N, C-alpha and C positions, 0 to 999 in steps of 0.2 A: 703452613706450620700450625696455625691455630686449629684447623680441622683435625690434624693428626693428634694434637694434644687433647682435644675434646673427645676424640674416639678413644684415646688412651684412658682418660678418666671414666668414660662409659664402660670400657672393658674392666677397669679396676672395680667399679661399683658392682658390676655383674658378678665377678668372681668373689669379691670380698663380702658382699651382702646377699645378693640373690641366690647364689649357690651354697649359702651357709647351711650346714647340717651338723648333727652331733658327731657323726663319724669323722668328718674332716676336722671339726673342732678338736677332737682328741688326737688324731693321727698326725696331721700336718705340722703342728708345732713341734712334735717330737721328731718327725722326719727331717726337719731342717736343722736340727742340732748337730754340730760337728762331731761331738764325742760319741754319738750313736753309731757313727760309721767307722770307728777305730778298728773293729774286726775286719771290715772290708779292706781298709788300708793295710793292715797286717797280713791279710791274705795276699794282696798284690805284691807286697815286699817279699813274702815267703815264696810265692810263685816265681818271682823273678830270680831270687837267689837259687832256688832248686832247679829251675828249668833253663835259664839263659846262659849258663856256663860263663864264657869269657866276656859276654856283653852285660852281665848282671849289674855291675857297678856303673857302667856307662848308661844303661837304661835308667837306673834309679837316680843318677845324677841329672839326666835330662828331664825326668819326671819332676824332680824337685825344682829345676830351673824353669820348667813350664809353669808350674803353679806360682813360683815366686814372681816371675815376670808378669803373669796374668794379674796377680793380686796387686802388685805395684802399679801397673797401668790402670787398673780399675779404681783402686782406692786412693792412690796418690796423684795420679795425673788427670784422669777424666773427672772423677768426682769433685776434686778441688778446682778444676777449671770450669765445669758446667754449673756446679752449685745448685742443683735442683733439689728442693726440699722433699723430704719423704712425705708420702700421703698422710701419715699419722701426725705430721707437724703442721699441715696446712689447716689453718683455723676454719676456712670456708668449707672444708670437707668434713669437719668433725662430726656433724650430725649424721653423716652417711657411712662413716667408717666404723668398722668393728676391729679394734686393735686387740689381737689375741696373744701378743708377746710384748716384751719391752721394746719400745720404739727405737731406741738408739739415737745417738746424737749426730751421726754423720749425714752426709748427703745421699741422695737416692740414685742418681744416674752415674754410673752403671751399677747393677747389682753384683757385688763381689761374690756372693754365694753362687749366682748363676755363672759368672765368669770362671771361678775356680772349679766348680763341679763339671762344667762342660769341658774345661781344659783337661781335667783328669780323664773323663769319659772318652773324649775324642783321641787323646794321646794313646790310651790303652787300645782303643779300637784300631788305630792305624799302626800299632807296633806289635804287641804280643798277642792280641786277640783277633788278628785279621781273618783267620780261618773259621772262627766260631760265630756263626750268624746269631745264634740265640744269646750269646754274651753281648754282642753289639746292641741288640734290642734291649736287653736288660740295662746296659750302661746308659743308653739314651733315655730310657724310662726313668732311671734313677736320677740323672741330672735334670730332666724335665720336671719330675715331681718335686724335687727340692726347689726348683725355680718357681713352679706354680705355687708352692707353699708360701713363698715370700710375698706374693700378691695376696693370697688368701688371708694371711695373718695380718696384713695391713701395713707392711713396711716398704713395699716397692710397687711401682706401677708396671704394667706389662711391657712398656717400652724400655724400662730399666733392665728387665729380664732379657729382652731381645738384644739390647746393647751388650750386656754382660756375656750372653751366650756367644755373640759374634767375637768379642775380645778373646774369650777362652778358646773358642774353636780356632781362631787365627793363630794364636800361639801354639796350640796343640799340633796343628797341621805343619807349621814351620819346624817344630822340634821333632815331630815324627819323621819328617823328611831328613833332617840332620841325623837322626838315629839310623834310618835306613841307609843313608849315604856312607856313614862310617862303620856301621856294625859288621859289614862283610870284611872290612880291613882289620877289625879287631879280632874277628874269628880266625883269621889266618895266622 
């Protein structure tokens, strides 16, 4: 376990300090802001309402449940149980960390940003965007970039991101299965 955490710190310093550049400094703090993505969320809601017919409300309900369950699990269950400090709160790391946003007062493992965005991306991939390969790639790139930004700005370790991505993906796959199982019955 010690070697894994040491490797995690190494990756954090690599991403947070070694890969620092003015483009990332400008773009990534913006990219991780929730309000920036409101047009995307509105597009998904509009797409569902206009294209899913009988399943539209069922889809939107399950999408909401996916995000709610993911966020509760990450923020309330895992973070409060594990209680891993954020890298920007660890005094031993302060000389190496470049904190590019407000640090936040919560714990680090798992990243709720990663959990929630992977939950949305994977749920969309396995429900309404199954046939569109390019949309799948864009959604995974979107969730991955937001997650990467969390490390780059100094508020999460890479293992926090991996844990969050696994939580979000797990709930998304479960809810996508439920959607598929019942959507044919709703259409009838």
